[in-house]
C-alpha positions as CSV (number, residue, x, y, z in Angstrom):
1,M,2.8,-13.0,14.7
2,S,1.7,-14.4,11.4
3,N,3.5,-17.0,9.4
4,E,2.2,-15.8,6.4
5,K,4.5,-14.5,3.5
6,R,4.9,-11.1,3.5
7,V,5.5,-9.6,-0.2
8,I,5.1,-6.0,-0.4
9,H,6.2,-3.4,1.9
10,F,5.2,0.1,1.8
11,S,5.6,3.4,3.7
12,T,3.7,6.9,3.8
13,P,5.2,10.4,3.8
14,Y,4.0,10.5,7.5
15,G,6.5,7.7,8.3
16,D,4.0,4.6,8.4
17,H,5.5,1.5,7.3
18,Y,3.3,-1.6,6.2
19,D,3.9,-4.8,4.9
20,V,1.6,-7.0,3.0
21,T,1.3,-10.6,3.0
22,A,0.4,-13.2,0.0
23,S,-3.2,-12.8,0.7
24,G,-3.3,-9.3,0.9
25,N,-3.7,-8.6,4.7
26,I,-1.9,-5.2,6.0
27,I,0.4,-5.5,8.7
28,R,1.0,-2.4,10.5
29,L,4.5,-2.2,11.6
30,D,4.4,0.6,14.3
31,Q,2.7,-1.9,16.8
32,P,5.0,-5.1,17.5
33,D,2.2,-7.1,18.4
34,F,0.1,-6.2,15.4
35,E,-1.7,-9.7,14.2
36,P,-3.5,-9.4,11.0
37,S,-7.4,-10.1,11.5
38,G,-8.0,-10.9,7.6
39,Q,-10.2,-8.1,7.6
40,W,-7.8,-5.1,6.4
41,K,-6.6,-5.8,2.8
42,L,-4.6,-4.2,0.1
43,V,-6.9,-4.3,-2.7
44,G,-4.3,-2.1,-4.9
45,L,-2.9,1.1,-5.7
46,R,-4.7,4.2,-7.4
47,H,-2.8,7.2,-9.3
48,V,-3.7,10.5,-7.6
49,K,-4.8,12.7,-10.4
50,R,-5.0,9.8,-13.3
51,T,-8.1,8.1,-11.4
52,T,-8.3,5.1,-14.0
53,E,-4.8,4.5,-13.5
54,F,-5.1,1.5,-10.9
55,I,-2.9,-1.2,-10.2
56,R,-4.7,-4.4,-8.5
57,F,-2.6,-6.0,-5.7
58,E,-1.8,-9.1,-7.6
59,R,-0.1,-7.1,-10.2
60,I,2.0,-4.8,-8.2
61,A,5.4,-6.9,-7.7
62,E,5.1,-6.9,-11.9
63,W,4.5,-3.4,-12.1
64,L,7.4,-2.4,-9.4
65,K,9.7,-3.9,-11.9
66,T,8.9,-0.9,-14.6
67,K,10.2,1.3,-11.8
68,P,7.5,3.7,-11.9
69,E,8.0,7.4,-10.4
70,L,6.0,7.4,-7.1
71,T,6.4,10.9,-6.7
72,F,5.7,14.4,-8.2
73,K,8.6,16.5,-9.1
74,N,7.5,18.5,-5.8
75,G,8.0,15.3,-3.6
76,K,4.2,14.5,-3.3
77,P,3.0,11.0,-3.7
78,Q,1.4,9.9,-6.8
79,Y,0.1,7.0,-5.7
80,T,-2.2,6.1,-2.7
81,V,-3.5,2.9,-1.2
82,V,-6.9,1.4,-2.0
83,D,-7.8,-1.0,0.9
84,Y,-10.9,-3.4,2.2
85,D,-11.5,-2.6,5.9
86,H,-14.0,-4.7,7.5
87,G,-16.2,-4.5,4.9
88,S,-15.8,-1.1,3.5
89,R,-13.7,-0.3,0.3
90,R,-11.4,2.8,1.3
91,V,-9.4,5.2,-1.2
92,W,-6.6,6.4,1.6
93,G,-6.8,10.4,1.6
94,N,-4.6,13.1,2.3
95,T,-1.9,12.0,0.3
96,Q,0.7,14.4,1.6
97,Y,0.8,12.3,4.8
98,H,-1.2,9.0,3.7
99,G,-0.1,8.1,-0.3
100,V,2.6,5.7,-0.8
101,R,6.3,7.2,-0.7
102,G,8.1,4.1,-0.9
103,I,7.2,0.7,-1.9
104,Y,8.9,-2.3,-2.7
105,A,8.6,-6.4,-3.3
106,I,10.0,-8.5,-0.3
């Protein structure tokens, strides 16, 4: 397993859990042998309605200190993940399953 320091942990409403290393590598926690390739990185978090609201990975720990509301009143996530996966920048869709349910600095 990677010895790189883990700095962020987040989960989705679907029940998936991930850790993120200091260099932004995403680690899947549902696969005990998962080893980060260096090709799947967290870029940041984007608000699902205010799409210009973007929190860069490097600022997430500081942003978390403000205790942001992560869900709407109906319980659905307000933020989703933006990642860089093997050369493609992606925004995780269908936030009912893949949005950010919980996130904290490790």
